[in-house]
C-alpha positions, 0 to 999 in steps of 0.5 A: 359476582363474589360476595364480600363482606364490610367492615361493619359486617353488611355484605357487599357485591362486587361485579368482575368482568374478564376477556381473553386477548391473547388473540389480539395480542399474538395479532399485534405481535405478528403485525409488529413482526410483519413492520420490521420484516423485509416482504420478499425475503422475510429477514429483518428489516432497516427498523429492526436491525437499527434498533439491534444495532442500538442495543449493541452499541450500548453494551460495547465494548463489554460485549464486542460485535461487529457488524458486516455488510453484504453486496452482490457483486453485479446484481443489477446485470442479471435484473436487466438480462433476466428479469426481475422476478429471476433477481428476486428469485435469488435474493431469496436464496441469498438471504436462506445461505445467509442466515444459515451460514450466519448461524445464532447471528442476525441477518438482515436486509436493507434494501435492494440487494444490500444486507447486513449482518449482526454478530454479537459477541463477535471480535474482530477475527470472528467476525471476519471469519463468519463474513468469509463463510456467509461469502461463500456461501453466497458463491454456492447459490445457485439459481435457475433463470430462462434455462440458465443457472445463476450463481450469484457472489457478494463483496462484504465489508466489515466494522466494529461495533464501537460504544457511544457511536451512531448507527449511521457511522458504523454503517458508513464505516462498514459501507467504506470497507465493502466498497474497498472490497468491491474496487479490489476485485469484487468477491472478497472480505475487507475489514475496516481495519484494513481500508488504509492499506486497500486504498494504497494499494488501489493507489498503489496499480493506479500510479503503476499503470501511469508509469508503465503508459508513460513507459509505453509513451516514451514518457519518461526520462532523467533529470541531472544533479550535480555533484561537486568536490566539496573541497572547491564547489567544482562538479565532476558527475551528475547522478542521474535522476529518472522522472515522469512527464505527464500527460498534463504537462506537469512532471512527477520526480523519481520520488514520487512514483518510486514508493509504489513500483516497489510496491507491486513489484515493479522496481527493477522494470524501473531502473532497467529503464533508467539504466537504458536512459543513462547508457544512451547520455553517456553517449551523447555527452561524451563528458559526462559521469554519471550516477547510476541509483540502483534500487536495493530491490533489485540489487538483489537480484543479477538481472539489473547488473546484467542489463547495464552490462550490455547496455555498456557493451553497445557503448564501448568505452562508456563504462568508465564514466558511469558509477552505478550506486546501490541504494540503502542496501543493508543484505550481503551478496550472497548469490554467486550471480550477483557478485558476477555480474558486479564483477563484469561491470568492473571490468567494463570499467564501471564504478561501484557505490553503496549507499549508507543509510546510517546503520553501518551494516550495508557497507561492511558486508558489500565491501566484503564481497565486492570491490567498491570503488566509492561509499556514499552517505545517505541523506539520513546519515548526512542530516543528522551528521550535524546535530547527532554525535552518533552520525557523525562517528559512523560517518567519520567510520565509513570515510576512515573505512574508504580511506583504507580502501582507497576509495571517495566518499560521496554525501547525499541531499546536502541541504545546509551550510553547517552539514556542509562544514561538519562533511568537509572536516570529516574528510568526505570528497564529494557531495550533492543535495539542494544547497550544492546544486539543483537538478537540470534538464541537461549537465551542466558543464563539468571541470576536465580532470586529468583522473577519473571522477571516481577512484579505482578500488585498491 
């Protein structure tokens, strides 16, 4: 007790009692820490992770941050085959490896074999590098179990932490990226920004598989789009359009699968299928004059032209009724094998056309290297020829080039009477499109002409 004086000078006493609560506070802190940690791995649990995630959201975007969700690949198989005790040892070893690889960043366990890494101050590039380092560290883990060694692997999804975003939304974005990593083959990192690309890639491979199944089941066939003389409307040829008949009875047109096949590098295979079907059709229909469109990617190699040559060689005389149309090719045929293959097609009587997309470069390059027998105005050029002065000027320039070379022009994708009128005025000889006739399952009767549908190059 201490003695003090009152204002009037009389003393009074104050009794003070002190108690040391440091030990109690330490126990409380330990209990709170225990409540926020995973009992198996000792890592922060969901409660602690969400609290720290909220703190990071509050300072975003001033402090760039990211979240990675990590899930062990085929962990259920470890539990099922080697038991939960072995599974727990794997989780502990993985947690240790992740914490070491993440350095100062927070590693926590959500549940089961799902972990989260909170990367404060990390850009997307930093986060991707950290996530891949963690993935690699996990792949180096080795856990003994029943005389074997378990080598786990993990898939990782990364999402950026955005201002005012709900924590569950960020977790969901990382989880979606994680799912894409699983779909993409596991043991990889996918960032949120790559999701759309991964979804498209996965869809492309599924569609490509369906096309290859259709090839094996003989479910690819042709539809025939009439090509007419613009001056008279008389049908003189058909463009052969590849399509896929699906098991459910529906039909997928070429445009529905060509993009996916090109992105997986399989479009030349489809072109060869189309070439085989067209050469067969030329045999079955002696009056058929056909246009076979070859993709630009296939035209960069001589194989598809050689394939057509061999197929035509098996059906003598049918080459004079075939026009090979190179689709929107903007390069040049600087490969001797390409030029030689096209020259051999010409010797078989086969015509060669280039589809001009509207740039003007492709026609000049190809015409310099190969004797064209026709030039096709692509859909983009046809659709804008009525409304764009530049497109009309380019179409007129292409027609002038064709006239100088002594060859014909063909306009693709004609949809309106106004487009047709402009093309006639320019002097385009042939055309195709919805206005002139829809594709049919069998070729319609052609007008008997004294000369081939496509003139020889002069």
